[in-house]
N, C-alpha and C positions, 0 to 999 in steps of 0.2 A: 623680537630684538634682545640680544644678550649682550651684558658687558662683562663676560668672563674673559679672562686672559686667552689669547690666540695661542693653540699650541703649533708649535713651530719646530723645525728642524734647520740646520745651516750646514752649507758646505763652504770649506774654506774658513777656518775658525783662528788661524793664526795672522800675524802680520796686522793688515787693514782689518782682516775679520774679526780680530780682538778688538779693535776700536768698535766695530758694529755690534759686538756681543754686549760691550759697556753700554752702549747707548740703548739697546734693547731693555737691558737691565733697568736703566734709567727711566724709561717710560712706566714701568710696572704693567705694561699691557701684554706682555708675551711670557710664555712659557717655554724653555727651550728643551725639548724632550728628546732629540737625537741630533747627531752630528757625524759629519766624514770630513777627513782631511788625509791627504798623503803622508803627513808629518805626524807621527805617532805621539811627539811632544806635545805638538798643539792639541791633539785630541785630548791628551792626559789633562792639561791645564784647563780646557773647556769644561771637562768632567768635573773637574774640582771646583771651578767658578760658577758654573751653571748647572751641574747635575745632569748634563745631557750624556745619554747612552751612545757610545761610539758604534758606528757602523762599519761593516767590512767594505761597503762601496757606496757610491751615489745611488746606484739602483737599489740596494738594500735599504739605505736610509729612506728612500721615497716610501717603501712598504711599511713604514713604521705605524702601528694601529692608533687611531686617533688623530692623526696628522692633518693639519688644516692649511698650512703654509709652508714655504720653503724659503730661507734667505741664501743668496747666492753671492758668496763673497771671493769667488775665483777669478782668474783673468780673463779679460774680454773674450780671447779665443774660445773659450768654453761656453760662454753665457747661452748663445743661440740654442744650442743641444740640451744644456740642463734645463732653460727655461720651458722648452718644448715638451721634454720628458715629464717634468712635473704638472704642466697644466692638463696635459692629457691623462693625467692620474686625477684628475679634479682639484688639483691643489693651487692655491693662489701663490704669486711669487713675488718677492721683493728683490731686484738685483742691482749690484753696484753699476756704476758708470765706467765706461762707455757701454753702451747698451750692447752692442755687438759688432762684429768686424768688417761686414761685407753689406752691400745694398741688397742682395739676395735674402741674406738672414733677416733684414728689417722687414721685408715683405712676408716672409715665413711668419715672423712673430705676429704681425698685424693681424694674418690670416688666422693663425690658432687662437688668437684672443677673441676674434670675431665668432669663430666656431664654438669654442668652449665657455665664453663668458665669464672667464677667471678675471681677478683684479691682478693686474701687474703694476707694481710701483718701481720706480727707478731712483737709485741713490744720489741724484743730484740734489743740491740745497732746494727745500723749499722757499722760494723767495718771500712769500706771502708772510714767513714767520722769521725773516732775515732783516735785522734792524738797518744795516746799511743800506741793502737794495730798497727797503721802503722809504726810507729817507729820502733817496735818490729819487724814487718814484714820486714822492709828495712835492719834491722841488719842481719835478718836471710838470706835474699835473696843476701846479698853481702858478706855472708861467714864470716861475724865479729865473730861468734861463733864457726866457724870450724863445724866439724860433731856435730850435737844434739845427745845427748846420751840418755836423759831423760828430762822429765820436772815434776814437782811437783806444784800443785794448792792446795790453801786454800780458803774456803769461809765460813765465821763465823759472826754471830751476835747473840743477846739474843732475838729475837722475839718469839722463842719457849717458853719461860718462862711466855709468856702473853696468850698463848692458853687458853683458858676457855672450860669446859664440854659443848658439843652441837655445839662448832664452827668445820666448815668443815675441817679447818687445822688440827684438832684433830681425823680425819676419815682416816685410813690407806687407804682405797679404793679411796678416792678422793685427797689425800696427800701422795702419796707414796714417801718413802724416806725423809719425812720431810724436811729438810733444803736443802738437794740434790734437791728436786723438786721445793722448793720456790726460791731459789736463785742460787744453784749448776748449774742449767740449763743456766743461764748467762755465766757462766765459762765453761760449756760444748760447748756452741755455739761459744766462743770466741776460746776455744782449737781447734775445728774443722775448724773454720776460718784459723787459723795459721797453723795448721799441717796435715788437711784433715780428713777423716771419723775415728771414732772409732769404732771398730768391735768386741771387747771381753772386757768383764768386770768381775771382781771379787771383792765382796763387803762384808763387815761386818758392821752390824749396832746395836744400841742399843737404846732403847726407854723407859729406866727406870730412866732417870736423873729427867725429870721433870713429867714423867708418862701421856703423852698426847695421847697416843695410837699411835702415828706416831714416827718416828727415831728422836732422840735427835742428834745422832751423826751418820755420815756415811763415812766410809773408803772405798776408791776403788782404785783398780788396772785396769789400763786402757791399752788397746793395739790397736795401730793404724793400719790402713791399709798398711802404709807405713813401719810397723815394728818397729817404735818408741814406747816406753813404758813410762807410766808415773803413776801418783798418783793424785788423787783428794779426799781432805778431807772437809767434811762439817759439820760445828757445829752449832745446833740452839740454844744454852743454854750458851754461852759464849760471851765476848765482841766482838764488832767489829773488824774484822780483815781479809783483803783480800791479798793474795800474789799469785805471779806466778813467779817461778824459772825455766829457762831453762839452763841446763847443757851442754856445749859443748866443745870439745876438745881443742879450743883456748881461749874460754871464758865462764863466767857464767853470766847470765843476772838475776839480782835480781829486782823484782817489788812488791813493798808494798804499801798498803792503811791501815793505822792503825786507822784512824779516820774518820768518814763520811765525815767532812767538810774540811779536810786539802790535800785533792788531793792524788796523787799518786807520789812516788819517784821510779825512774829508775836508776839502777847502774849496771856498768859493771866491772867485775874482771878478768882481763887477767892472763895469766902465762907467766913467764920468761922462756926461754929456758932450764935454769938450774933447772928448776921446783919449784923454788921459786915464790909464788904468790905475785902478785902486790895489793896495796891498791884498794878498790873499787872506781871507778870513775864515776861521776854523768854524766848521758845520757841527753843530750838536747832533749826534745819532740819537735818535729816539725811538721807543717802541722796544717790545721784547725781542730777544734773539734766542729762538729755539732752535738747537742743532738738532732735535729730535722730532722736528716737525714734519720731516717726510715720513718717519716710521708712524707718527700717531694718525696722519692722514690715510696711510696703507691700512691701519687697522680699523679706522671709521668706515673707509670704503668697504671692507668685507663685513662689518658687524652691523653698519646702516645702510648700505648700498651706495652708489654711486662710483666716482672714479678717484683713484689716487692721484696725490699731486706731490711731486712730479708723477707724471703718468708714463704709460708705455710710449705714448704719441710723443710727449716732451722728450723722452729718450731718443726717439726715432727722428725728431726734428732737429736734434743737436748732431748726431752723427752723420746725417744725410749732407749737412754742410760741410763737414770734413772730407766725406766721400765726393763732393763735388769740388773742393780745393784740391785734393790728391789727383783728381782727374784734369783739372785745368793746369796744374804743375806738370803734369806728363804730356798734355797734349799742347800746351802753349797757348791756349784760348780762354776765355770766360765760358763758364759752366753754369747753367740752370740747376738751381737746387731742387731736388725730386720733393714734391709736396707731400705732406702727411695727409690722407684723406681726412674728412671730420666724421666720417662714419664711425659709431660707437657700437660697443656690444651693450646689450641689456643685461644688467646684474641682477 
């Protein structure tokens, strides 16, 4: 076993890719030796900041001598083909969310990982290193809420208003569910971290607010394997607003993020025995919050063995809920979520 930095290449180094490069530097666990982007200015900035040699194409980047892994920070429509091309060359992959755009691509990715044994990490939050999620998990585990009756989640921002003709985000085949696909997968991933698998979805969507061709609004009813029920609302054309409300017999937990840069508030409202509600009390968030936890896990899985967290299966489990919701909205009925098999590759 070695603790040497992992020699990596990255495709998509501007915009969110620049954020990912900053997090890679923050860990001190990676050396970015090559990069590719269709934007020459982004490539030049990457070379200046990270010393990565610019490649002429994605395929040329994959042939970089000494390369061990690839970071994929492109649009979701490209993820599946880029992942497959990398792992078939023996490379490990860290890919941003959403994992991919179709159920068929999910199955292809699961199959290629089983065949190659490569580590595939997905850029969801590693909630085992997320202080708010762990505090929520602690309250649930210690019975602070009593029996959880239902959950309500909302994810919203105005990004859909800026989708232009020709943008892949305006293609319902590559951006199913609109905001539910773009950001709702984060909420789905966390809901399944806290409450286990979602097994059935009923959904309604509308796409005529901004008329992008994808869903501007998605309203989902969720059923979990445990029997828990809940809702998830995703809005792509409204101001930033993210919530998670957990309704229990002893208390209700309210979590809200109203502005991108003001953090998250966590409040608990208990019930008196006489049925009168108490004022909401602020919950102190405890524990570390490591935004690089997913990258550190990816590194450890490669160097020490095991599976990255979040894993390929975690990413697949999130998008499979989106695909079921899109089918439900199209057909008008409840749809079973395709399960992700527990079979694991041996690393």
